[in-house]
TIDO-271435 format. One record per residue (C-alpha): residue in one letter; x, y, z. Coordinates in nm, 4 decimals. Example, Ala and Ser with C-alpha at 12.3 -4.5 7.8 and 13.67 -1.06 7.14 Angstrom:
{residu A	u 1.2300	v -0.4500	w 0.7800}
{residu S	u 1.3670	v -0.1060	w 0.7140}
//
This chain:
{residu M	u 0.1512	v 0.6223	w -0.0416}
{residu K	u -0.1810	v 0.6762	w 0.1644}
{residu M	u -0.3980	v 0.5001	w -0.1282}
{residu A	u -0.3586	v 0.1833	w -0.3506}
{residu K	u -0.5728	v -0.0239	w -0.5410}
{residu L	u -0.7191	v -0.3704	w -0.4502}
{residu D	u -0.9349	v -0.5668	w -0.7195}
{residu G	u -0.9067	v -0.2611	w -0.9213}
{residu K	u -1.0698	v -0.0388	w -0.6647}
{residu P	u -0.9002	v 0.2397	w -0.4536}
{residu I	u -0.8356	v 0.1497	w -0.0935}
{residu S	u -0.6735	v 0.3906	w 0.2004}
{residu A	u -0.4052	v 0.2389	w 0.4153}
{residu A	u -0.6156	v 0.3095	w 0.7058}
{residu D	u -0.8942	v 0.0879	w 0.5565}
{residu A	u -0.6381	v -0.2013	w 0.4559}
{residu I	u -0.5017	v -0.1918	w 0.8130}
{residu A	u -0.8271	v -0.1815	w 0.9834}
{residu Y	u -0.9733	v -0.4857	w 0.7602}
{residu R	u -0.6254	v -0.6729	w 0.8300}
{residu E	u -0.6671	v -0.6188	w 1.2143}
{residu R	u -1.0347	v -0.7023	w 1.2132}
{residu T	u -1.0106	v -1.0412	w 1.0093}
{residu G	u -0.6644	v -1.1387	w 1.0661}
{residu K	u -0.6210	v -1.1962	w 0.6905}
{residu K	u -0.2794	v -1.0688	w 0.5272}
{residu G	u -0.1230	v -1.1212	w 0.1958}
{residu Y	u -0.3503	v -0.9221	w -0.0356}
{residu I	u -0.1869	v -0.7821	w -0.3449}
{residu Y	u -0.2391	v -0.4179	w -0.3604}
{residu A	u -0.1389	v -0.2174	w -0.6643}
{residu C	u 0.0194	v 0.1561	w -0.6904}
{residu L	u -0.2477	v 0.3764	w -0.8137}
{residu E	u 0.0133	v 0.5572	w -1.0550}
{residu C	u 0.2102	v 0.2748	w -1.1891}
{residu G	u 0.0131	v -0.0292	w -1.1225}
{residu T	u 0.3180	v -0.2316	w -0.9751}
{residu P	u 0.2466	v -0.4427	w -0.6514}
{residu A	u 0.2504	v -0.2750	w -0.2982}
{residu R	u 0.2523	v -0.3728	w 0.0382}
{residu I	u 0.0646	v -0.2291	w 0.3330}
{residu H	u 0.2852	v -0.0946	w 0.6322}
{residu K	u 0.1760	v 0.0376	w 0.9526}
{residu D	u 0.3269	v 0.3490	w 1.0611}
{residu A	u 0.4071	v 0.4488	w 1.4280}
{residu D	u 0.1138	v 0.6832	w 1.4325}
{residu Q	u -0.0992	v 0.4012	w 1.3418}
{residu E	u -0.2406	v 0.5424	w 0.9995}
{residu G	u -0.0282	v 0.3092	w 0.7793}
{residu H	u 0.0927	v 0.3528	w 0.4094}
{residu F	u 0.1610	v 0.1501	w 0.1228}
{residu E	u 0.5217	v 0.0738	w -0.0208}
{residu H	u 0.6030	v -0.0589	w -0.3617}
{residu E	u 0.7220	v -0.4277	w -0.3171}
{residu M	u 1.0451	v -0.3168	w -0.5388}
{residu R	u 1.1478	v 0.0498	w -0.6119}
{residu V	u 1.0122	v 0.1981	w -0.9261}
{residu A	u 1.2270	v 0.4787	w -1.0258}
{residu E	u 0.9943	v 0.6070	w -1.2977}
{residu C	u 0.6973	v 0.6381	w -1.0281}
{residu S	u 0.6632	v 0.9586	w -0.8515}
{residu L	u 0.4844	v 0.7463	w -0.5682}
{residu S	u 0.7985	v 0.5255	w -0.5020}
{residu H	u 1.0197	v 0.5823	w -0.1998}
{residu V	u 1.3718	v 0.7385	w -0.2913}
{residu S	u 1.6598	v 0.4998	w -0.2799}
{residu R	u 1.8923	v 0.5657	w 0.0537}
//
C-alpha cells in the first residue's frame, strides 16, 4: 500500500518515511485505508516505501497474498 491513515488522516508512504528519517521517531500506528486494521511502514529498495498490514487480512484487497 502506498497510502494509509494516521490519526484518521491519509498519509503517503513517502511522507511517513521522510518524517521518520527527519525526526528519528518510530512506532506510529498506521491504519489500512480499506479495512482499518493496523499497518506498518516499510522502506523499499527504491526508497519510496510502502505500508503492510501487521497481520494478513484475507478480506482486504490491499493485503499481501500469503506465500
